[in-house]
N, C-alpha and C positions, 0 to 999 in steps of 0.2 A: 503494499500500499504506500509506504513512505517512498519506495523507488518510483512508482508512478507519479506520485506527487512532484518529486525531484525532475522528473524527465518532463512533465507540464511546464514546472518553471522554466527548465533550461529550453525548450521549446519556445516559450515565449519571449525570452532575452535574446535568442539566437536562432530564428528560423533558416532552414536551408534553402527554402525556396519562398520567393515573392509573388504571390498572383496581383496584378495590378487590373481592376476592374472598372475602367473609364464608363462614367454613366452620366447620360444628358437626357431627359425626357424619355427613360427608358426603364422606369420604375416598375412597370408592369411585368417586364422579362427578369429583372434583377435577382428575384429569389430563387428562380430556376437555375440560373447562372450559378449562384453562390451555393445552393444546396448540391449541385454537380460536384464542385472544389471540395466542399466538406464531407462528401461522401467518399472521398479517396482512400485507398488503403494505406497509401504513405502519408503520415499525419504532422511531419514537421516544415509547416507552411505558415505564413502569413498572409492574410488578405486585405489590400487597400482598395476600398470602394472610394473611387475618385469623382466625388460628386461636383461636377463642373456648374455648380450655383443652377442646377436643376429646378424648372419652376413645379415640378409634380411633386408627389410624395415619397421622394426617392429617401430623404432622412428617416422618415418612419420604418421605411422597408429595410435600411441598412442597419437601424437600432433594434429590429426583430429578432434576430439569430441567436442571441445568448451563448455566443462562443468568444472565447478571448483572442482568438485568433483573427477574427473580423474588425478592422479599424473603419470607422467613416471619416473620410476627410472631406470638407466642404471648402470649396474655394471661395473665396471672398466675393469675386466677380468670375464674370464666364470668360474663361481663356481661350477657349476653344481645343478642338481635337488635339491636336500635335502638343502645344503647350502642355496641356492636361496630362498626357502621356509621359511627357518628360518631367514633370512635378512629380508624377509617381515613381519614375525609375530613381529619381535623386532620392525619395524617401526610403525606397527600398533596402531592407537589411539582410536579404537573402542572397546567397552564392550565386543562384540561378532565378531568372526574373523569366515570368510567364504573362504577356499582356492579352487579355481576353475581354472583349466587350461585354457589357450587360446582357445584351441580345444572343450573345453565343451561348455554349454550354460544352462541358466536357460529355460523353456519352458513355465512357467504361470507367469505373472505379479504380482500375490499375493503371491508366495512363501515367500518371504521375511517378507511380513506382518505376514504370519502365524507362522513364524519361531520364529520372534521376541516376537508376543504375548505368544506363548507357554514358552519360556525361561525368559521371564518377570514374568509371573505367577508361573513357578515352580524354585525358585533359586537354588534347589538341582540338577537340571538336568546339566549336563556337555556339552552335544551337543544334536543336534536334526537332524534326517536325514530322508529321503524318499527313494522309490525305483527309480531307474535309467531306461529311456528308451534309448535302443541301437541306436546310429546315424550313418549310414553307407553310406558312399559316398554321404554325406549330406541330406539322407533321413531317416526318422525315422523307426526303423522297429518293435520291440516288447520290453515290457518289461523286463528288466534281472531279470529273475525268481530267481537267486542267491541274489538279493537284496529285495526280498519281504518277509514280517513279517506279513502277514493278510491284511484283508481288512477294517481294523479300526485302528484309531489313539490309540496309546497305551503309557502309562508312564510305563517303566521297571525300576524295582530296579537293581541298578548297578551291584551286585555279579550274579542275575539270568542273566542278559544279557550278563556278561562276560562269564558266562558258555557257552551260545549258541556260542558267537564268537570265543572263544579260541579253542573250538572244530570244529566250523566251520560247524555245521549242525543242523537244526531245524526239528521239526515234522510237516509236511504238516498237517493243519488242516482240509482239504478236503478228504485226502486219509490216513491221519494216518501215512506216510511212511516220514524216515528221507532224506533230502536233503542237498545242498551245501548251506552254506550262509556266504554272506560278505557285509561289509559296505564300499561303495565307495567313495573316498573324495570329488568329485565334488557336492555330494548331502549334504555334512555334513556342519553344523555351530557350532562353539564350543565356549564357554564362556572363553575369554581370560585367564582369572585365571587358567585355567587347563594347558595351556603352561607355565605362569608363575610360578606355584608352582609345577609342576610335571615333566614335560620334553618337550622340542622341539622334533622334528623328527630326530632320532638317525642317524648320518650319516654312521656309520658302516654297516646299514641294508637298502641300497639302493633300494631294493625290496620288504622289508618287513616292512618298518618303519610305513606307514600308519596303517597298522594292528595293530602292537604293541602300538601305540599312541591310538587307539580307544579302545583295551582291558585295557591299562593303566589307562585312564581316567575312564573305567566303574568299576575299582576295588574303585574307590574314590567317583564318583558321579553317579546320576541315569541318564538313557537316554530315549529320549522321539524320538518316530518314528510316522510319519505322513504318512498315507496309499496311499495318490495320488502320482502317479509317477509325479513329478515337476521338474526333471532336465534331460538333454540330455547328453549321455555319449558316446564319440566319440571313434568308434573302427576303428583303422588302424595299418598298419604295422610298422610304425616308433615309436610306443608306446616303452618305457622303457623294459617292459617285454618282448616285441618281441625281442629288440636288445639283450637282457640278454640270451634268448634261442638260438638265433641264434650263439650268440659269445662262449657260454660255456656248450651247451646243457643241460643247466638247473642247473648246480652245484653250482652256487652262490644262485639261487633262493633257491635251496634246503638247503644251509648252512643258510640263511637268516631267512628261514621259521621256521626251527628247534631252531636257536637261540633265536627266539621270544619265544616260549614257554619255555625254560629253563630260561630265562631271566625272564619272568613275574613270574614262579614258585617262584623264589628269591624274589621278591617283595611282592608276595603274603605270602610267609611265614615270610617274615619281619614285615608285618604287622598284622599276626596272624590270617590270613584268612582262615580257614582250609577247608572250602567247595571250595574256589578257588584253593587251592594247588591242592586237588584232580581232580579237572576240569584240571589243566594244566599237572598232570601226565598222566591222559587219552588223553590228546591232545598230547603230546611227543609222546606216542604209535601210535595214529592216523595219525600223522604225517609223522613217519617213514614208516609206511604201507603204507600210500598214495604214497609213492616215490618207495618203493619195489614192490608194485604190478605191476609198470610199469616200471621195470629195463630195459628192452630192448630198450623202447623208449627214456629215459631221461640219460642213462649211469652212473645211481646210482646204484652201487654193493653193495653185502653184506659186502665187506670190506670197502667201503664208510661208510656204516651205523654204523659197529663196531667201525671203527676208531672215528667217531662222538661221538657216545655214550661213548666210554672210555674217550674222552676229557671233557665231561661233568659231567659224574656221580662222585658222591663225594668218593666214595669209592667202593670195589669190590663187597661187599654185594648189593649195589644198582644197579651196572652195570650188576650183574648176574641175579638181579630182572627183569629189563627191557628187557635183552636179552632173558630171558623164556617167557616175555608175547608177545614180537614179534615174536619170533620163533614160538609159538604155534598158533597165526593167520595167520602165513604164512603157516604153514602147513595145518590150515583149507582152506585156499585160493586155495592151490593145491590139496587137497584133493577133493572138490567141482568140482574142474576143471577136475577131474580124472586122475592128474599127479601125479600117487600114489609114485613113485619113490621120487620126491622131498618132497612130503607130510610125507614119513615115515622119511625123512633124518631131516627135521625141528622139527617133534614132538620129534625125539630122541635127538636133540641138546637142546629142549627146558627142556624135562624132567632132562637131566643131568645138565643144567645150574642151575637150581633152581625148585626143587621138590616142595617145600613147598608153593611157591607163587602159583602153579598151582592146587594147592589142590581142589578150587571148580570146576575145569574142568579137572581133571587129569584120571577120569574115561572115560569121553568122549575120549581124548588123546590115553589113554590105548586100549579101543575098537578100535578105528580107526587103531591103529599100528596093532593090532591082525588082523582086516579084511585085512589090506594090506600083512601081513605076511602069510595070506592063500593063495595066488596065484590066479589061475583063479576063484576059488571058492568065493575067497573075492570080486574079481572084479565083478562079478555077484550080490552078495549082495550090494555092493557100488552102482552100476547101479541102484538096485530098490530102495535103499535107496534114491538116488538123484531124481528118478523119483518121487517118494511120495514126496519129498522135495518140488520140483518144483509146484506139485498139489497141496499142501497146501498152499505155497507162492499165487498161481494165484487164489485160493478159498479165501484167505483173503482180496486181491485186490478187487475182484469182489462183495465181502461182504462189504466191504468200500464204493464202488462207488454206490451201490443200494439204 
């Protein structure tokens, strides 16, 4: 009895893990989130409910748990998401920090135990994460495929993981095809020294700060992946991303995502990580293209792209090189959509901007330009090539599935 009492006192004084639960207008979800933490089989933790001056009944809910490990911290004024996260990290006493919003929850009672074991066993690991299960209207739907990295627990070398995360794609082991990949914050437990030594969440990147942080930590630390989906991620219309999309048609998200790639390239260069620099260069091209492919939807124009690139490129030579790479890929995009006028326009812009950068693919560009210039005959040939290409891709997919 005395031993249990002493252990209780020790845990109160020296928690191994700090859960940071930011809460603003989410009191109706808070109890489920905190209860999912309190039910963990691993007990040495504290919970900081970071009440961002919420106008609902968050204080009443936060004070209802009757557990010494739960602390309610109410900001005197509304700080906003990022500043609230960072204040919580600054107050954390744990060796490990887990940031989970009040509308998300843990779905397995043993997830913390597993996380702590892997972090204790591997001191080079900066953070551990698992796939998320979508939670819609109180019901679990399916595993978020974008958070899957296979069906077995894996330790990744930091720079290998960085390459996947900054470029946001992984190769699907089952079908051999690339697909979107991301790490979602509610499923991540971080070694606190990562925040202390490298960075807190950057306030200037309200949409993409978490992506920046996970990539940055992977530049310096290894990463652990647990294959079992052990966290529920709530999907609803009041999320910050939804609000940003409503308010500015995605322009702020575009700016944040592009900034992440350029800033991480600077960090990689400063530490002499050449492979990471190459990954960032590919990510910069890929990120611009991701938005330009959907120009009609998100109000990001060619002019927005060119202005952004001009503001980040170090000199005119680098600017021309990136312009050529993006224009050539845009040309391919429109070529295979059979929009030959736009395809030709972008191929010509690419070659004009930087012929030498495009040397590995210049013959393809020239051939496509020739086909486009052949009028109706070229159109027939393009249709034929497109049909053959689609059949080859279909056969490859069938071969991987068989």
